[in-house]
C-alpha positions in Angstrom: -257.9 -98.9 21.1 -257.2 -101.6 18.7 -253.4 -101.8 17.8 -253.0 -103.5 14.0 -249.5 -104.3 12.9 -248.7 -104.1 9.2 -245.9 -106.0 8.0 -244.6 -105.1 4.5 -245.9 -101.4 4.6 -243.4 -100.2 2.3 -245.1 -102.0 -0.8 -247.7 -100.9 -3.3 -250.6 -102.0 -1.1 -249.1 -102.3 2.2 -248.5 -98.5 2.1 -252.0 -97.9 1.0 -253.5 -99.9 3.6 -251.6 -97.9 6.4 -252.9 -94.6 4.8 -256.4 -96.2 5.1 -256.1 -97.6 8.5 -255.1 -94.0 9.8 -258.6 -92.6 10.1 -260.3 -96.0 11.3 -259.8 -94.9 14.9 -256.8 -97.5 15.6 -253.4 -97.7 16.5 -251.2 -98.4 13.4 -247.9 -100.0 13.7 -245.4 -100.7 10.9 -242.7 -103.5 11.0 -239.4 -102.5 8.8 -236.1 -103.5 8.6 -234.4 -100.2 8.8 -236.7 -97.7 10.6 -234.4 -94.8 9.8 -234.6 -95.1 5.9 -238.6 -95.1 5.5 -241.1 -92.2 6.0 -244.3 -92.7 7.4 -246.9 -90.1 8.9 -246.4 -89.2 12.4 -248.8 -91.2 13.9 -247.7 -94.5 12.7 -245.8 -96.6 15.2 -242.5 -97.3 13.3 -240.7 -100.7 14.9 -237.7 -102.4 13.2 -238.3 -106.1 12.9 -237.4 -108.9 10.1 -239.1 -111.9 9.2 -236.0 -113.9 9.0 -234.9 -112.8 12.6 -237.8 -114.0 14.8 -236.4 -112.6 18.0 -236.8 -109.3 16.5 -240.8 -109.9 16.0 -241.6 -110.3 19.7 -241.5 -106.1 20.4 -243.7 -105.4 17.2 -246.2 -108.1 18.4 -246.5 -106.5 21.7 -250.4 -105.6 22.3 -251.2 -106.2 18.7 -254.7 -107.4 18.2 -254.6 -108.1 14.3 -251.8 -108.2 11.7 -251.8 -107.3 7.9 -249.1 -109.5 6.4 -247.4 -109.2 3.1 -244.7 -111.9 3.0 -241.4 -110.4 2.1 -238.9 -113.3 3.2 -237.8 -116.7 2.0 -239.7 -120.0 2.5 -237.2 -121.1 5.2 -238.4 -118.2 7.4 -242.5 -119.3 7.1 -242.4 -121.6 10.3 -240.5 -119.9 12.8 -241.9 -116.5 11.9 -245.7 -117.4 12.0 -245.3 -119.6 14.8 -244.7 -116.2 16.7 -247.1 -114.4 14.8 -249.9 -116.7 14.9 -249.4 -117.2 18.7 -249.7 -113.8 19.8 -252.6 -112.1 17.7 -256.1 -112.8 17.1 -256.3 -112.3 13.3 -254.1 -112.1 10.2 -255.2 -110.9 6.9 -252.8 -112.3 4.4 -251.9 -110.8 1.1 -251.5 -113.8 -0.9 -252.1 -114.7 -4.6 -255.1 -116.1 -6.8 -253.5 -119.7 -6.8 -256.9 -121.3 -7.1 -258.8 -119.3 -9.3 -260.5 -121.2 -12.0 -259.3 -119.3 -15.2 -256.6 -120.3 -17.4 -254.7 -116.9 -16.9 -254.0 -118.1 -13.4 -253.9 -121.8 -13.8 -251.0 -121.8 -16.5 -248.6 -120.4 -14.2 -248.9 -122.9 -11.5 -246.3 -124.0 -10.0 -244.0 -121.1 -9.5 -241.8 -120.2 -6.5 -244.4 -117.6 -5.5 -247.4 -119.2 -5.6 -245.8 -122.4 -4.1 -244.3 -119.8 -1.3 -247.9 -118.3 -0.8 -249.4 -121.6 -0.3 -246.9 -122.6 2.5 -247.9 -119.4 4.4 -251.7 -120.0 3.8 -251.2 -123.7 5.2 -249.3 -122.6 8.4 -252.1 -119.9 9.2 -254.6 -122.1 8.9 -253.0 -125.1 11.0 -252.6 -122.4 13.8 -256.2 -122.0 14.4 -256.1 -118.3 14.2 -258.7 -116.1 12.5 -257.5 -115.5 9.2 -258.5 -114.1 5.8 -256.8 -114.2 2.6 -256.8 -111.7 -0.3 -256.1 -113.0 -3.7 -255.7 -110.1 -5.9 -255.2 -110.7 -9.6 -253.2 -108.5 -11.8 -252.3 -105.2 -10.1 -252.8 -102.0 -11.9 -249.5 -100.7 -10.6 -247.5 -103.8 -12.4 -247.9 -101.5 -15.5 -245.6 -98.8 -14.1 -242.7 -101.6 -14.1 -243.6 -103.0 -17.8 -244.6 -99.9 -19.6 -243.1 -96.5 -17.9 -239.7 -97.1 -19.0 -240.7 -97.4 -22.7 -242.9 -94.4 -22.5 -240.4 -92.3 -20.8 -237.8 -93.1 -23.9 -240.4 -92.3 -26.5 -243.9 -93.3 -27.8 -243.4 -96.6 -29.3 -244.4 -99.5 -27.1 -243.3 -103.0 -28.0 -245.1 -105.8 -26.0 -246.1 -109.2 -26.4 -249.7 -110.8 -26.4 -251.3 -107.5 -26.8 -254.7 -109.1 -27.2 -254.5 -111.0 -24.1 -257.2 -109.8 -21.5 -256.8 -109.2 -17.5 -258.9 -107.3 -15.0 -256.1 -105.0 -13.2 -257.1 -104.0 -9.9 -256.1 -100.6 -8.4 -254.3 -101.2 -5.0 -256.4 -98.7 -3.2 -258.8 -101.1 -3.8 -257.0 -104.2 -2.3 -256.3 -101.8 0.7 -260.0 -101.0 1.1 -261.0 -104.7 1.4 -258.1 -105.2 3.8 -259.4 -102.5 5.9 -262.8 -104.1 6.1 -261.5 -107.7 7.0 -259.0 -106.3 9.6 -261.6 -104.0 11.4 -265.1 -106.3 10.9 -266.3 -109.5 12.0 -267.8 -111.8 9.4 -264.6 -112.4 7.2 -263.3 -115.2 9.3 -261.8 -118.1 7.0 -262.9 -116.0 3.6 -260.6 -116.3 0.7 -261.4 -113.3 -1.2 -260.3 -113.3 -4.9 -259.8 -109.5 -5.9 -260.1 -108.0 -9.6 -260.9 -104.9 -11.0 -264.1 -104.2 -12.7 -263.6 -104.8 -16.5 -261.8 -106.9 -18.6 -259.3 -105.3 -21.0 -256.7 -106.6 -23.2 -253.1 -105.1 -22.7 -253.7 -103.2 -25.9 -256.6 -101.7 -24.4 -254.6 -100.8 -21.0 -252.0 -99.2 -23.2 -254.2 -97.2 -24.8 -256.0 -96.1 -21.6 -252.7 -94.9 -20.4 -251.9 -92.8 -23.6 -255.1 -91.3 -23.3 -254.5 -90.5 -19.3 -250.9 -88.8 -20.4 -252.2 -87.1 -23.5 -250.0 -88.9 -26.0 -250.4 -91.0 -29.1 -248.7 -94.3 -28.6 -247.4 -96.6 -31.2 -248.4 -100.1 -30.0 -246.5 -102.9 -31.6 -246.7 -106.5 -30.8 -243.5 -108.8 -30.3 -242.9 -112.5 -30.0 -242.0 -114.3 -27.1 -238.4 -115.0 -27.7 -237.8 -111.0 -28.4 -239.8 -110.2 -25.2 -237.4 -112.3 -23.1 -234.3 -111.0 -24.6 -235.6 -106.9 -24.3 -237.1 -107.4 -20.9 -235.0 -105.9 -18.0 -232.2 -108.2 -17.4 -233.2 -107.7 -13.1 -236.6 -109.7 -14.1 -236.1 -113.5 -12.8 -236.3 -116.2 -15.6 -239.1 -117.8 -13.8 -241.5 -114.6 -13.8 -240.9 -113.9 -17.6 -242.2 -117.4 -18.5 -245.0 -117.4 -15.9 -246.3 -114.1 -17.8 -245.9 -115.4 -21.1 -247.4 -118.6 -20.3 -250.4 -116.9 -18.3 -251.1 -114.2 -21.4 -251.0 -117.0 -23.9 -253.7 -118.8 -22.0 -255.9 -116.0 -21.8 -256.0 -115.6 -25.2 -259.6 -115.9 -26.6 -261.4 -115.3 -23.6 -262.5 -112.5 -21.2 -260.4 -112.0 -17.8 -261.7 -113.5 -14.8 -263.7 -110.6 -12.9 -264.9 -110.9 -9.3 -267.6 -108.8 -7.4 -265.6 -109.0 -4.4 -264.5 -105.4 -4.1 -268.0 -104.3 -3.9 -269.7 -107.1 -1.8 -267.0 -106.4 0.6 -266.7 -102.5 0.7 -270.4 -101.6 -0.5 -268.7 -99.7 -3.4 -267.6 -100.3 -7.1 -263.8 -100.9 -7.6 -261.9 -98.2 -9.7 -261.6 -98.6 -13.3 -258.2 -98.8 -15.2 -258.8 -95.6 -16.7 -259.0 -94.0 -13.4 -255.9 -95.5 -12.1 -254.0 -94.4 -15.3 -255.3 -90.9 -14.6 -254.2 -90.9 -11.0 -250.7 -92.3 -11.8 -250.0 -90.5 -15.0 -246.9 -89.0 -13.8 -245.2 -92.2 -13.5 -245.2 -92.7 -17.2 -243.8 -89.0 -18.3 -240.2 -88.1 -18.5 
């Protein structure tokens, strides 16, 4: 039976990938830093490992055929960790970023530390000669929980910049669905899949969809860049704030980039943002 290692299995996409792998007739192994602090289904093999400590990867990689990789470590860990991973497995599916997508929304945010790190990981994977597939999701629908849920839990007034900026949010389950196909099927070697939701929606339209899903009439008010930086959560890195504001500004006046990749790979249409909002309505409620 094929054994697949998921690195980054506690995150939004990694956890959904594990869920979708379980009924696929493979052995699923999750590498986590502290196994005692996480809960997975009983059939998942949970092994301690850390990308910054290469010696911990050896046991995780035993008898593994393919790896789903969500990079969760600093840049200096890339070379030693990937040297071990690529020399011990036949296939890597890497959750990367849309760093080459020809649309102002994506190009406006380059370079930034995250895209530079993803590019470094990609380059080493390519140089290793291992079979690989890169997944490049655009805006994840789940980002809206971090952005808007705190305001919605506090009241009905949502204040946000660039309400007319469009994106095509993708349900993390659709990213996981593509990951499953690329992990289990041949024919995806060397592919670099840009993944988006099925429709271009402004941020105002996305907020309205969430309001409908939670059954509340929201007041939605535009604020300036300067005000956004001052009221956003202080834990957000400055580069992330600048990256988002610059990207939304560049996206004004045009439709979001929408790809057909989810349907081409999985054989079904990607889920709409409205469907995602109804499924995740509880996250926006008090």
